[in-house]
N, C-alpha and C positions, 0 to 999 in steps of 0.2 A: 504494499500500499504506499510504503514510503516512495518508491520507484515511481508510481502512478501520480501520486502528488507533485513529485520533482518534474514530471512531465507534463504538467499543465491541468490535471484534475484538481478542482477547487475543494473537494471534499470526498475522502475515502474512509473506510472502515473495516476494521478486522472484527470478525465475530467467531467466537469460540463457544461450542456446545458440548458438554460432556456427560455420559452418564456413568463413568467409573470413578468411585471416590479416590482410587490412589491417584488420579491426575491432580486432584487439587489438594489431597490431605495424605500425609504419612509420616513415617520417621526419618526417612531418608531425605535431607534437604539439599544434596549437594548436586552440582551439574545443571542440568535443565531444571530440575525440580526445584531449586530455590526461586526460580523466577514465579512459579505457579503456586507454590505451596507457602511461601514465607515472605517474599517481597512483593507479590502482586504488582510486578512491574516488569516489562521486557524490554532489554537495552543491550548494546555493545555486540559482541560476536557470540552466536548461539550455536552450540554443536549438536548434532544429531546423535541421540544416545542410544539406538537401536538399529538392528537391521543391517543391509548392505551399506557401506560408508559410514558406518560407526565411528564417531569422533573424529570424522575426517570432513565429512559435509557440515558445512554450516552457513549462517546467514548473519549478515552484519548490519546491525541496525544503526542508525545516524542519531537517533536521538530516543529518550527515554520515553516508553508509553506505560502509563499506570493503568491498573484496572481495578474493579471491583466485582468478585464473584456474585452473581445472582442466583438465589435458590429458585428451583422448579420443583416439580414433583417428582417423586420416587429416587431421590438422590441427585437427580440431575442438576446441573449448575450451566451458567452461561455468563460471558462477558462481551461487550461491545466497548472497542477502542475506535473512537473518532480520530483520524490523523490529519 
């Protein structure tokens, strides 16, 4: 979304919808988990923690984007970040 905004879009948004509690809650708050379980903000260089390209593939954000998990039903949560 940062790239789109830099290319002329006036408003962009990132939306995350999760149904698994380990995505937003757990004891391991290292790596990618610190952003979603502890800091509630994405920023800097974020490495892919699983699958092919594990800890090699990454995305670099130029700004810090804070968010608040919003509750849905059955343990589902979501957040929306306007960029």
